[in-house]
C-alpha positions in Angstrom: 5.3 -36.0 -10.7 2.6 -37.7 -11.2 -0.9 -36.8 -12.7 -3.3 -36.0 -10.0 -6.9 -34.9 -10.0 -7.7 -31.3 -10.0 -11.2 -29.7 -9.1 -11.4 -26.0 -10.4 -14.2 -24.4 -8.6 -14.1 -20.7 -9.6 -13.3 -19.3 -13.3 -8.8 -19.4 -13.7 -7.3 -17.1 -16.9 -6.6 -19.8 -19.8 -3.4 -19.2 -19.0 -3.4 -20.3 -15.8 -5.7 -23.0 -16.3 -2.8 -24.3 -19.1 -0.6 -24.4 -16.7 -2.3 -27.0 -14.3 -3.4 -29.3 -17.5 0.1 -29.5 -18.5 0.7 -31.2 -15.0 -2.8 -32.7 -13.7 -6.2 -34.0 -15.0 -8.7 -30.6 -14.6 -12.2 -30.8 -13.8 -14.3 -27.5 -13.8 -16.9 -26.8 -12.0 -18.2 -23.5 -10.2 -20.7 -24.7 -7.2 -22.1 -21.4 -7.5 -23.7 -21.4 -10.7 -26.3 -24.0 -11.2 -25.8 -25.9 -13.9 -22.4 -26.7 -12.6 -23.3 -27.4 -8.9 -24.1 -31.2 -9.7 -20.7 -31.4 -11.3 -18.8 -30.4 -8.5 -20.2 -32.5 -5.9 -19.2 -35.3 -8.2 -15.9 -34.6 -8.7 -15.3 -34.2 -5.1 -14.3 -37.9 -4.5 -11.3 -38.1 -6.9 -10.1 -34.7 -6.1 -6.7 -34.4 -4.9 -6.4 -30.6 -5.4 -8.9 -27.9 -5.5 -8.7 -24.2 -6.3 -11.1 -21.3 -6.4 -12.7 -19.2 -4.1 -16.0 -17.3 -2.9 -17.7 -21.2 -1.8 -18.0 -22.1 1.7 -16.0 -25.4 1.8 -17.1 -27.2 5.3 -16.8 -30.4 6.9 -19.8 -31.4 5.1 -18.1 -30.5 1.8 -14.6 -32.2 3.1 -16.2 -35.6 3.8 -17.2 -36.0 0.5 -13.2 -35.7 -0.6 -11.1 -38.7 1.1 -8.3 -38.0 -1.4 -7.7 -34.0 -0.7 -4.3 -33.1 0.0 -4.5 -29.5 -1.1 -7.0 -26.2 -1.7 -5.4 -23.3 -2.7 -7.7 -20.4 -2.2 -7.4 -16.9 -5.1 -7.6 -15.2 -2.0 -6.5 -13.8 0.9 -9.3 -14.2 3.5 -9.6 -17.8 4.8 -13.2 -17.5 6.3 -14.9 -19.6 3.5 -12.6 -22.6 4.6 -13.1 -24.9 7.9 -9.6 -24.6 9.5 -10.1 -27.6 11.9 -11.2 -29.9 9.6 -8.3 -29.2 7.2 -6.0 -29.6 10.3 -7.8 -32.7 11.1 -7.6 -34.2 7.4 -4.4 -33.3 6.9 -5.6 -31.0 3.7 -2.6 -28.1 3.1 -4.7 -24.7 2.6 -3.0 -22.1 1.0 -3.6 -18.2 -0.2 -2.4 -14.9 -2.1 -1.2 -12.5 0.5 1.0 -10.1 -0.7 0.1 -9.5 -4.5 -3.5 -7.6 -3.7 -2.3 -5.0 -0.9 -1.3 -2.3 -3.0 -4.7 -2.7 -4.7 -6.8 -3.4 -2.0 -5.4 -0.2 -0.1 -5.9 1.9 -3.1 -9.9 0.7 -3.0 -10.2 1.8 0.9 -8.5 5.1 0.4 -10.8 5.6 -2.3 -13.7 5.1 -0.2 -12.0 7.5 2.5 -11.9 10.1 -0.3 -15.4 9.1 -2.0 -16.9 9.8 1.8 -15.3 12.5 3.0 -15.8 14.4 -0.4 -19.5 12.8 -1.3 -18.1 11.9 -4.7 -21.0 9.3 -6.0 -23.4 11.7 -4.5 -22.5 14.6 -6.4 -21.5 12.4 -9.6 -25.3 11.9 -9.3 -26.0 15.7 -8.8 -24.5 16.3 -12.1 -25.4 13.2 -14.1 -29.5 13.8 -13.2 -29.5 16.9 -14.5 -30.1 18.8 -10.9 -26.7 20.9 -11.2 -28.0 23.8 -12.3 -25.8 27.0 -10.4 -23.2 27.2 -8.3 -23.0 24.5 -5.5 -23.7 25.7 -1.9 -22.4 24.7 2.0 -25.4 22.0 1.4 -23.2 20.3 -1.0 -19.7 20.9 0.5 -17.3 18.0 1.9 -15.2 17.8 4.1 -11.6 17.7 3.4 -9.3 14.7 3.8 -5.6 16.4 4.3 -4.9 16.7 8.1 -7.2 14.3 9.7 -7.0 11.4 11.6 -6.8 8.1 10.2 -7.8 4.9 12.6 -6.9 1.8 11.4 -8.3 -1.8 12.8 -5.7 -4.1 11.7 -2.0 -3.5 10.9 -1.3 -6.1 8.4 -0.2 -5.9 5.2 -3.0 -3.8 3.8 -3.3 -1.4 7.1 0.3 -0.2 6.9 -0.3 0.1 2.6 -3.0 2.0 3.7 -1.6 4.4 6.3 1.4 4.9 3.7 -1.2 6.3 1.8 -2.9 8.5 4.2 0.2 9.7 6.3 2.9 9.9 3.6 0.2 11.3 1.0 -2.3 13.2 2.8 -1.1 14.3 5.7 -2.9 12.0 8.1 -2.0 11.3 11.7 -2.6 7.2 12.0 -3.7 5.6 14.9 -4.0 1.4 14.8 -5.6 -1.1 17.0 -3.3 -4.2 16.5 -2.8 -7.3 18.6 1.1 -5.5 19.2 2.6 -2.5 18.0 4.2 -2.7 14.4 7.4 -1.3 13.6 7.5 0.1 10.2 10.1 2.7 9.6 8.9 4.7 7.2 5.9 5.6 9.7 8.0 6.7 12.4 6.5 9.5 14.0 3.3 9.3 11.7 1.4 6.2 12.9 0.7 5.1 17.0 -0.5 2.0 18.1 -3.0 2.3 20.5 -6.4 0.5 21.9 -10.0 0.1 20.5 -11.3 2.5 22.5 -8.7 5.1 21.8 -8.7 4.9 18.1 -12.5 4.9 17.9 -13.1 8.0 20.2 -10.3 10.0 18.3 -10.4 9.0 14.6 -12.1 11.2 12.2 -12.6 8.3 9.6 -12.0 4.8 11.0 -11.3 2.0 8.5 -11.7 -1.6 8.9 -8.3 -4.1 7.3 -9.4 -7.1 10.0 -9.6 -10.4 8.9 -13.0 -12.3 9.9 -12.6 -14.5 12.9 -14.5 -15.7 15.8 -13.3 -12.3 17.9 -13.6 -9.7 14.8 -17.4 -11.0 13.9 -19.8 -8.5 14.8 -16.7 -6.1 16.6 -18.5 -2.9 15.1 -21.8 -3.1 16.8 -23.9 -0.6 18.5 -21.5 -0.4 21.5 -18.6 0.7 19.1 -20.2 2.6 16.6 -21.5 4.9 20.0 -18.2 5.4 20.8 -16.9 6.7 17.9 -16.0 10.6 17.7 -19.5 12.4 16.5 -19.1 13.5 13.1 -16.7 10.5 12.3 -16.7 8.6 8.9 -16.3 4.5 9.2 -14.9 2.7 6.3 -15.1 -1.4 5.9 -12.7 -2.7 3.2 -12.2 -6.0 5.0 -15.1 -8.6 5.7 -19.0 -7.5 6.2 -19.5 -9.9 9.2 -17.4 -7.6 11.1 -20.1 -4.8 11.2 -23.5 -5.3 12.4 -25.3 -3.8 9.7 -28.5 -2.5 11.8 -26.3 -1.2 14.6 -24.5 1.0 11.5 -27.7 2.1 9.7 -28.9 3.2 13.2 -25.8 5.1 14.1 -25.9 7.0 10.6 -29.4 7.4 10.9 -29.3 9.2 14.3 -26.4 11.8 13.0 -24.0 9.9 14.9 -21.8 9.1 11.6 -21.5 11.2 9.2 -21.4 8.7 6.4 -20.1 5.1 5.7 -18.0 4.0 2.7 -18.4 0.1 2.4 -17.2 -2.5 -0.2 -18.0 -5.8 1.6 -21.6 -6.8 3.5 -22.9 -9.8 5.7 -24.8 -11.0 2.8 -23.2 -10.8 -0.8 -24.8 -9.9 -3.5 -26.0 -7.0 -1.4 -29.9 -7.8 -1.6 -32.4 -5.5 -3.2 -34.0 -4.7 0.3 -31.2 -4.0 2.1 -31.3 0.0 3.5 -27.4 0.1 3.1 -28.2 0.0 -1.1 -30.0 2.9 -1.5 -29.2 5.3 2.1 -28.0 8.8 1.0 -24.7 8.8 3.6 -23.4 5.0 2.3 -21.2 4.9 -0.6 -21.7 1.1 -1.3 -19.2 -0.9 -3.6 -19.5 -4.5 -4.9 -16.4 -5.8 -2.9 -14.0 -5.0 -5.8 -11.1 -4.7 -3.0 -8.8 -6.8 -5.1 -10.5 -6.4 -8.3 -8.4 -5.2 -11.2 -7.1 -6.7 -14.1 -3.7 -6.7 -13.0 -4.2 -7.8 -9.5 -6.5 -10.6 -10.5 -4.7 -12.2 -12.4 -1.5 -12.1 -10.1 -3.6 -13.8 -7.5 -4.2 -16.5 -10.0 -0.6 -17.1 -10.9 0.0 -17.5 -7.5 -2.7 -19.8 -6.4 -2.1 -22.1 -9.3 1.9 -22.1 -7.9 1.1 -22.7 -4.4 -1.1 -25.9 -5.9 1.7 -27.2 -8.2 3.8 -27.0 -5.8 1.8 -28.5 -3.0 0.9 -31.5 -5.0 4.3 -32.2 -6.1 4.9 -32.7 -2.1 6.4 -29.3 -1.2 4.5 -26.9 1.0 4.5 -23.2 -0.6 5.3 -20.0 1.2 1.6 -18.8 1.3 0.2 -22.1 3.3 -1.8 -20.9 5.8 -0.1 -21.4 9.2 -1.9 -23.8 11.6 -3.4 -25.9 9.3 
């Protein structure tokens, strides 16, 4: 295999950088870091492979990389990539499905528990010295076990979330998906339903949807109004699926009890965002897959994808249709 030029546009673990350097010539330049932005664009004309995440690769960027053969994204979501332009230019796109499924489902279910039991709010109650007597009803939370969980999207992460809910906490599961999914271990414990049914019957609604033209802004004022009064909304997928002003209105009106959010329309969350300090919102800094073990596994898979593609193969994790 001849050596090729690889542009690494987000930090990789040292062991994975070493794998790349054995086979190819590597340039490190993260365009989100001001001091490295010029180096990123300077490396594009000679780049044959790219690996990274969290930066928008659109047609204007691709036009500056005429030799590009493959982009290996250290992510499952591919909404940062212009799929139409990639296909037109013959550039393979790879992602990292599977290795982050369980960890992301852990995070989403943690938000289910945290919002229902008011974990963050009450931890601050103790930390700030306001716990001076036994708690009364004003500080009570709500049970998770036995409640109905509605899941929007029933791919790997949605199914992993359903297992935690149904098998671990005895929660009936309703899910909205283009078609029913056969998961033997969830037989009799989960049910495919249309969106209106999921929203109106679930005590807690969690989104695990990918961001597409069809899902962008899906959770708007109409959809929040359709949710069961007193329900909780959880988003562990992509922030742009939610119209945040509509979510705030549903919380402020009392129609929704709480929200748990790991993702936002703009990230990092702006300091002036009402979501940052809203008393009914548990907000996390997009940590769905952020464990040492999982992030390393994602880097390993992304590196393997890149090496295989540059060697002329098509990785199993290549994105379909690109």
